[in-house]
C-alpha positions as CSV (number, residue, x, y, z in Angstrom):
1,M,-20.6,-13.3,-104.6
2,V,-22.3,-9.8,-104.0
3,E,-25.8,-10.1,-102.8
4,V,-28.6,-7.5,-103.5
5,R,-32.0,-7.6,-101.9
6,V,-35.0,-6.3,-103.2
7,R,-37.9,-5.5,-100.6
8,F,-41.5,-4.9,-101.7
9,W,-44.0,-3.1,-99.3
10,T,-47.1,-5.2,-98.3
11,D,-48.7,-3.0,-95.8
12,E,-52.4,-1.5,-96.1
13,I,-53.3,-4.0,-99.1
14,A,-55.8,-6.0,-97.0
15,D,-59.2,-4.8,-95.8
16,G,-59.4,-4.8,-92.1
17,G,-57.2,-2.0,-91.1
18,R,-53.8,-1.2,-90.3
19,G,-51.3,-4.0,-89.9
20,M,-53.4,-6.5,-91.9
21,I,-51.6,-8.3,-94.8
22,L,-53.0,-10.1,-97.9
23,P,-50.7,-13.1,-98.3
24,K,-48.7,-13.3,-101.7
25,H,-49.9,-9.7,-102.4
26,I,-47.3,-6.8,-102.6
27,W,-47.2,-3.2,-103.9
28,D,-44.9,-2.4,-106.9
29,T,-43.0,-0.2,-104.5
30,G,-40.1,-0.9,-102.0
31,V,-36.2,-0.6,-101.6
32,V,-33.2,-2.3,-102.8
33,D,-30.3,-2.7,-100.6
34,I,-26.9,-4.8,-100.6
35,A,-25.4,-7.1,-98.2
36,R,-22.3,-6.5,-96.3
37,N,-19.4,-8.3,-97.8
38,K,-16.0,-7.8,-96.2
39,S,-14.2,-9.6,-99.2
40,H,-15.5,-7.1,-101.6
41,G,-15.4,-4.0,-99.3
42,I,-19.0,-3.6,-99.1
43,V,-20.5,-1.6,-96.5
44,P,-24.4,-1.3,-96.7
45,G,-25.6,2.2,-96.8
46,N,-29.2,3.4,-96.9
47,P,-31.9,1.3,-99.0
48,V,-32.5,2.7,-102.1
49,P,-36.3,3.2,-102.8
50,F,-38.2,2.6,-105.9
51,N,-41.6,3.6,-106.8
52,S,-42.1,1.1,-109.7
53,I,-40.9,-2.3,-110.6
54,A,-39.9,-0.4,-113.8
55,E,-37.4,1.6,-112.0
56,L,-35.5,-1.5,-110.6
57,P,-32.7,-1.5,-113.1
58,S,-32.0,2.2,-112.5
59,K,-31.9,1.7,-108.9
60,L,-29.7,-1.3,-109.0
61,E,-27.3,0.8,-111.1
62,K,-27.4,3.7,-108.6
63,L,-26.7,1.2,-105.7
64,F,-23.7,-0.2,-107.7
65,I,-22.5,3.3,-108.4
66,E,-22.6,4.2,-104.7
67,Q,-20.7,1.1,-103.8
68,G,-18.1,1.6,-106.6
69,I,-19.0,-1.7,-108.1
70,K,-17.9,-2.2,-111.8
71,V,-20.3,-4.5,-113.8
72,H,-18.6,-6.8,-116.3
73,L,-20.8,-7.8,-119.3
74,N,-21.0,-11.5,-120.3
75,R,-20.5,-12.9,-123.6
76,R,-24.5,-12.8,-124.5
77,A,-24.6,-9.1,-123.4
78,R,-21.4,-8.1,-125.4
79,K,-23.2,-9.3,-128.6
80,Y,-25.6,-6.3,-128.6
81,I,-24.0,-3.9,-126.2
82,V,-21.5,-1.4,-127.4
83,D,-18.7,-0.1,-125.0
84,D,-17.0,2.8,-126.5
C-alpha cells in the first residue's frame, strides 16, 4: 500500500493570539506528502502545498508524477474514462 497524507493548517483561526487553536476548525490550505515505502522505492521529498481543497486532485497528481507512480484505473473509472 502507498500512503499519502493530507495536512491542513490550523494556526491563527482562534481569537486570542498566536498559537491558539479552535478545535475541529481548519483552513482550506495545507500540504500533501507521501510516506516512505521501501517496497515501492518511495523516498519522501518536499511536501506539496495546496491553496484550496479544490486543488487536491492536481496536487496528488503532481506528487505521484514526482515519485514516478503510475495510477491504474479500476473497473468503475474505466466505464467513463477514455485512455487513448
